[in-house]
N, C-alpha and C positions, 0 to 999 in steps of 0.2 A: 562245140567246146565252150564252156563258160569262162568269162573273163572276170577276174576279181576287180571290184571297184575300189578305187583309192578314196578313202574318206579323210577329210581335213579335220584336224583336231587342234584347237587353240592351245598354245603353251602358256601356262600361268606361271608368272615369276613373282614370288612374294617380295614385298618391299623389304629393303634391308632393315634390320632391327639392331642397330649398333648400340652397344653399351660399353662402358669403361669401368674397369676395376683396378684397384691398386693391390699388388701382391708383395708381401715381404718374404724374401728368400733368405734362409739361414744356412751357412756352410756346415756340412757334416764332416768334411775333410778339408785339408788345406788346398788353397787355390794357387796353382803355379801359373804365372803370367809369362808370355813370350811375345811381346809386341815386336814387329819388325823394326830393327834399328835403322837409323839413317845410313849407316855404313853398309848394311846388308842391301838396302834399297838401291844405294848408289852402285854397288857391285853388280847387282842384277841388271840395272839400266846400262852400265858400261858394257857388260857382256852382250846385251841385246844390240847395242850400237857398235859392236865389234871393236871396242877400244882395247888397247893393250892392257893386260893385267898389271896392276901395281904390285910392288913387293908386299908381302904379308906384314901387316902391322903387328906390333907386340900386343899381346893380350892385356887388357885393362879390366880386371874383375869388377871394380867398382862402377866403371862406365857401362860395362855390359849389364850389370844388375839394374842400374838406373834406367837404361834404355829398354829393358824388358818390360817395364811398367807402362800401363796405359794411363794417360793423364785425362782427367775429366775437365771439360771446358769451364765448369764453375769452380775449379780448384780441387785439389785432392786427387784421388785415384779413381779410375773407372775400369770398366770391362765392356767389350763390344756387346750391344744388345742382341745382335744377330746370333751370338753364341747361345744365349738363353732361349731364343726362339727355336734354334736348331735342336737344342736338347728336348724341348717340348714336342716339336714336330717328329723327331726321330723316335720319341716314346711311342708313337703310333704303332711301331713294330712290336711293341710289348703289350698292347691292349687291343681288344676287339671293338669293331664298330665304326672306326674312322680310318681313312687312308691318309698317308702323308700329304698327298696332293690336296685333299679336302681340308686338312688342318692348316696347310700353308696359307690358304685363302680365307680361313675362318677367323684368324686373329693376328694381331700385329702388336709389337712392343713399340711404344712411343719413344722416339729419340734414337740416336745412333750409339750413345755411350751411357751405360748404367753406372751410377755413382756407387762405389764400394765403401762400406764401412769397415774399418779395421786398419791396422798398420802393417806394411810389408816388411819383410826381412830378407836378406840375401840368402841364397842357397847355391851350393856347388853340386853339380851332377856329372857323372861320367856318361857320355852318350856315344852311340855309334852313328857315324855319318857315312856318306857315300863309300861304297866298296868295303864297308866294315871297319873303317878307320875309327879309332877311339879319339874322343875329344873331351875337353872339360867345358861345361857351360855354366854361366853364372846368371841366375834369374831371380826375379822377385817372387816371394811366396807370402800369401796371406794365411797365417795359421788359423786365425779366427776371423770370419768375415760374414757380412750380410749385405743385402742389396734390396732396394725397393724398386719394383717395376710397375709401369702403367701399361695395362693391356686393353686395347680396343678389340672387341669381338662382335661377331654377328650371332646373336642369340637364336636365330633361325637354324643355325648349324650346330653350335655348341652352347651349353649353359655355363654360367660362372663356375658351378661345381665341377663340370667336366674340364674346364680350363685349369682349375686348381689341381685336379687329378693328373692332367697331362704334365704339369710342371713338377708335381711330386714324383711321378714315374720317370720323367726326364732327369730329375736331380739324382735319382737312385741308380737308374740303368745307363744313362748317357753321360751326364756331368758336363763340366766346362773346363777349359784350360788344358794345360799339358798333363799327360799321364792320367786322363780321365777314364772312367770305366769303359767307355766306348772304344778306347785304345788300349785295353788290357791293363789299365791302372786302377787306382782307387782314390785319386785326388779329384778335387773340383766337384764333389758330391754336395747336394743341398736338398732342403725340404721347404715346403711352404709353412710359414709360422701360423 
């Protein structure tokens, strides 16, 4: 009986070829913000610490609206960078040639918060919460918006053109914020300028 010989093969790893591009994203539909308010965070922490529930506070539409907005560290308003990365990564489900896992490691957005251009306005929405109960939510909406992101990427995996195409597909098919296309809505859509 013949025994197969195991041959050793060297693994070649190409050097990282990191490049940086700036991409301007322009909103195609309004962006609805919903940052976690301090009140909501406190209630979650209290529940996890088994603290007694406090009496429900009266609704303050203006405070709810203001707390729904993300503040940029340099002033003005922002939106989490991870939302834009998630949109581009999830776009891999709509294009051929790259998996989400490959995309996640192929590019990164610099910074935690992307600065938004535009002015927010309050909006009132009827929503369904636990057990189908109706509630009114007050959130900030950017009807006209844009953002500039800095993307670091490994050109051995994706080209600058492919990165732009992922963001275009992500802006159309996935979106960012509340009621985005990924969640059966049509808000938070964008394209690369």
